[in-house]
C-alpha positions as CSV (number, residue, x, y, z in Angstrom):
1,M,-0.4,0.3,0.0
2,R,3.0,2.5,-1.0
3,L,0.1,4.9,-2.0
4,K,-2.6,4.8,1.2
5,N,-4.8,7.9,0.9
6,K,-2.8,9.4,-2.1
7,R,-5.5,11.3,-4.6
8,A,-3.9,10.4,-8.1
9,I,-4.5,12.0,-11.5
10,I,-3.2,10.1,-14.2
11,T,-3.9,10.9,-18.1
12,A,-3.9,8.8,-21.3
13,A,-5.7,5.8,-18.8
14,A,-7.3,4.4,-20.9
15,S,-5.3,1.4,-22.1
16,G,-1.1,0.5,-22.3
17,M,1.3,2.1,-19.8
18,G,-1.7,4.7,-18.6
19,R,-4.3,1.7,-18.1
20,A,-1.7,-0.3,-16.1
21,G,-1.0,2.8,-14.0
22,C,-4.0,3.5,-12.9
23,E,-4.5,-0.3,-12.0
24,I,-1.4,-0.4,-9.9
25,F,-1.7,3.0,-8.0
26,A,-5.0,1.7,-6.9
27,R,-3.7,-1.2,-5.9
28,E,-1.2,0.5,-3.6
29,G,-3.9,2.4,-1.8
30,A,-4.5,5.4,-4.6
31,T,-7.8,7.2,-5.4
32,V,-7.3,7.5,-8.9
33,F,-8.5,10.1,-11.4
34,A,-8.5,8.1,-15.1
35,I,-8.3,11.1,-17.9
36,D,-8.9,9.8,-21.3
37,I,-10.4,10.5,-24.8
38,D,-11.6,7.4,-25.6
39,Q,-15.2,6.8,-23.4
40,Q,-15.2,2.9,-23.4
41,R,-11.9,2.1,-22.6
42,L,-11.9,4.3,-20.0
43,N,-15.0,3.3,-18.4
44,E,-13.4,-0.1,-18.8
45,V,-11.0,0.9,-16.9
46,V,-12.6,2.4,-14.2
47,S,-15.1,-0.3,-13.9
48,S,-12.3,-3.0,-13.7
49,I,-10.7,-0.8,-10.7
50,K,-14.0,-0.6,-8.6
51,A,-14.4,-4.8,-9.4
52,A,-11.1,-4.7,-7.4
53,G,-12.0,-3.4,-4.7
54,G,-10.1,0.1,-5.6
55,Q,-11.3,3.7,-5.3
56,A,-11.3,5.1,-9.6
57,Y,-13.0,8.2,-11.6
58,G,-13.3,8.3,-15.1
59,L,-13.3,11.7,-17.1
60,V,-13.4,12.0,-21.0
61,A,-11.6,15.1,-22.0
62,N,-9.3,16.2,-24.7
63,L,-6.2,17.3,-23.4
64,L,-5.1,19.5,-26.5
65,D,-7.4,22.2,-24.7
66,P,-5.9,24.1,-22.2
67,D,-9.1,25.4,-20.6
68,I,-9.8,21.7,-20.4
69,C,-6.1,20.6,-19.0
70,R,-7.1,23.4,-15.9
71,K,-10.7,22.2,-15.8
72,A,-9.7,18.4,-15.0
73,V,-7.6,19.3,-12.3
74,E,-9.9,21.3,-10.5
75,D,-12.4,18.4,-11.0
76,A,-9.9,16.0,-10.1
77,A,-9.2,17.7,-6.9
78,A,-12.6,18.8,-6.2
79,T,-14.0,14.7,-6.6
80,M,-11.5,13.2,-4.5
81,G,-10.7,16.1,-2.0
82,G,-7.6,16.9,-2.7
83,L,-4.2,15.9,-4.7
84,D,-1.2,14.3,-4.2
85,I,0.1,12.9,-6.8
86,L,-0.4,13.7,-10.8
87,W,1.3,11.5,-13.4
88,N,1.3,13.2,-17.1
89,H,1.2,10.4,-19.4
90,A,-1.0,11.9,-22.3
91,G,1.5,12.4,-25.7
92,M,1.6,10.9,-29.1
93,P,4.1,9.9,-31.6
94,G,5.8,12.7,-33.9
95,L,5.7,13.3,-37.9
96,R,8.2,11.0,-38.9
97,D,8.1,13.1,-42.5
98,I,10.5,16.8,-42.1
99,E,11.4,17.5,-45.6
100,N,7.5,18.2,-46.1
101,L,6.5,18.9,-43.0
102,D,2.6,19.5,-41.9
103,L,2.9,22.1,-39.6
104,D,-0.7,21.7,-38.4
105,A,-0.1,18.3,-37.2
106,Y,3.7,19.1,-35.6
107,A,1.9,22.0,-33.7
108,K,-0.7,18.8,-32.5
109,S,2.5,16.3,-31.4
110,M,3.9,19.3,-29.5
111,D,1.0,21.1,-27.9
112,L,0.2,17.1,-26.7
113,N,3.3,16.2,-25.8
114,I,4.3,19.3,-23.9
115,R,2.1,21.9,-23.2
116,T,-0.7,19.3,-22.0
117,G,2.0,18.1,-19.0
118,L,3.0,21.7,-18.7
119,I,-0.4,23.0,-17.9
120,M,-1.6,20.2,-15.8
121,T,1.3,21.0,-13.4
122,G,0.6,24.3,-13.3
123,A,-2.9,23.8,-12.6
124,A,-1.5,21.0,-10.1
125,I,0.9,22.7,-8.3
126,T,-1.8,24.9,-5.5
127,H,-3.4,21.8,-4.9
128,L,-0.2,20.0,-3.6
129,R,1.3,23.6,-1.8
130,K,-1.8,22.4,0.4
131,Q,-0.8,18.9,1.1
132,G,2.1,19.9,2.4
133,G,4.0,19.4,-1.2
134,G,3.4,15.7,-3.6
135,S,4.6,13.9,-6.9
136,V,4.7,14.8,-10.6
137,V,5.2,12.4,-12.4
138,F,5.6,13.4,-16.8
139,T,6.8,10.5,-19.5
140,A,9.0,11.1,-22.1
141,S,10.4,8.8,-23.4
142,T,14.6,7.5,-23.9
143,A,13.9,9.5,-27.4
144,G,14.2,12.3,-25.1
145,L,17.6,11.1,-23.6
146,V,19.2,10.1,-27.2
147,G,18.5,11.0,-30.7
148,A,15.3,9.3,-32.7
149,S,16.3,9.0,-35.9
150,V,12.7,7.7,-37.1
151,S,11.4,11.1,-35.6
152,P,13.6,14.2,-34.9
153,V,10.4,15.8,-34.2
154,Y,9.4,13.4,-31.4
155,S,12.8,13.5,-30.2
156,A,12.5,16.9,-29.8
157,A,9.4,16.7,-28.1
158,K,10.7,13.9,-25.8
159,F,14.2,15.8,-24.5
160,A,11.7,19.2,-24.0
161,V,9.9,17.3,-21.5
162,V,12.8,16.1,-19.8
163,G,14.5,19.6,-19.3
164,M,10.9,21.1,-18.5
165,A,10.8,18.3,-15.6
166,K,14.4,19.0,-14.7
167,S,13.5,22.8,-14.4
168,L,10.0,22.3,-12.3
169,A,12.2,20.1,-10.0
170,L,14.4,23.1,-9.2
171,R,11.9,25.4,-9.0
172,Y,9.7,23.4,-6.4
173,A,12.3,21.6,-4.5
174,T,12.2,23.3,-1.1
175,E,7.7,23.2,-1.1
176,N,8.0,19.0,-1.5
177,I,6.8,19.0,-4.4
178,R,9.2,16.4,-6.5
179,V,9.1,16.3,-10.6
180,N,10.6,13.2,-12.1
181,V,10.6,11.1,-15.4
182,V,9.6,7.9,-16.7
183,C,11.2,7.3,-20.4
184,P,10.1,4.1,-21.7
185,G,12.3,2.2,-24.6
186,P,10.0,0.0,-26.5
187,I,7.1,-1.1,-24.7
188,E,4.5,-3.9,-26.1
189,T,1.5,-1.8,-26.1
190,P,-1.5,-0.8,-28.7
191,M,0.7,2.3,-29.5
192,L,3.7,0.6,-30.5
193,P,3.3,0.3,-34.3
194,Q,2.5,4.1,-34.5
195,F,6.3,4.2,-34.3
196,F,7.0,2.1,-37.6
197,D,6.8,3.0,-40.9
198,P,2.5,2.3,-41.9
199,N,4.2,2.3,-45.7
200,A,6.5,-0.4,-44.8
201,S,5.7,-3.4,-46.8
202,K,5.3,-6.7,-44.7
203,E,9.2,-7.2,-44.9
204,M,10.7,-3.9,-44.2
205,A,8.4,-3.8,-41.1
206,A,9.8,-6.7,-39.9
207,E,13.5,-6.0,-40.3
208,A,12.5,-2.8,-38.2
209,Q,11.2,-4.3,-35.7
210,A,14.2,-6.9,-35.5
211,K,16.6,-3.7,-35.4
212,T,14.6,-2.5,-32.6
213,L,15.2,-6.1,-30.7
214,A,18.5,-6.1,-31.7
215,A,19.4,-3.1,-30.1
216,I,18.2,-3.6,-26.5
217,P,20.4,-5.7,-24.4
218,M,17.8,-7.6,-22.3
219,A,16.6,-8.6,-25.8
220,R,12.9,-8.1,-25.3
221,L,10.1,-5.6,-25.5
222,G,9.2,-4.1,-22.4
223,Q,6.0,-4.7,-20.8
224,A,3.3,-1.8,-19.5
225,I,3.2,-2.9,-16.2
226,E,7.0,-1.9,-16.0
227,V,6.7,1.8,-16.8
228,A,3.9,1.5,-14.2
229,N,5.8,0.0,-11.7
230,A,8.7,2.5,-12.2
231,A,5.9,5.4,-12.2
232,L,4.6,4.3,-9.2
233,W,8.0,4.5,-7.5
234,L,9.0,8.0,-8.6
235,A,5.2,9.0,-7.1
236,S,5.8,6.9,-3.9
237,D,7.5,8.1,-0.9
238,D,9.6,5.6,-1.4
239,A,11.2,8.2,-3.5
240,S,11.2,11.1,-0.7
241,F,15.0,12.4,-2.0
242,V,14.6,12.0,-6.0
243,T,13.2,14.4,-7.6
244,G,14.7,15.9,-11.2
245,V,15.1,12.0,-12.8
246,A,14.8,11.0,-16.1
247,L,14.4,7.5,-15.0
248,P,14.8,5.5,-18.3
249,V,12.7,2.0,-19.0
250,D,14.2,0.3,-21.2
251,G,16.2,-2.6,-20.6
252,G,19.6,-1.2,-20.8
253,Y,19.4,0.8,-24.4
254,T,20.8,3.5,-23.4
255,A,23.2,2.1,-21.0
256,R,25.4,1.9,-24.1
């Protein structure tokens, strides 16, 4: 029960790492306020947690809208009676093509990967202060630690997330508000195929996936629960003297 009596917001909560996070946070004692744009899957997450004896609420929201981001935090804090943890997990793969860059798609990627988490965190700070501190976790990527040739846009966004989180960690350290980042490598989730070329032939796709596995020293893809466990630790009091860290969960990929 590492999160007993804690109240947590998790964004992009309906599948993959976000869903795993909701379920394990609740299992560890937190009340979870799950946010996602997919109502059906979000309902499944909330129902699953409640069926297991946990406490959870769901909110369908488009976090590309700054006003909705702020309102979501206020609604969560009001519903749960306060806020202790915010996991900014919402994000999306970046563009592959920069030679014919779609500026609208570029703006959407940057907004969801960077601006959404910044606004959510800004809205959460007042509530965390009221509790005498708290924990903010961002999801970046190994592409925010080393370059990713497949998508310079995605890499730029995730480098920005890491830098933003480190700066926020310094800004709020004296208020006992810790800010950290979890940096997944290739993880076996529904979003993983979006990181590969959708126009590639089956042979080329298989080759790309083989190269991805070959670059991971542990020679396998990660699982959603492994990222959720890392976020759980960063959010918990077990990491009470940890702030400003970008923690790779990548099977050793960035250890080379």
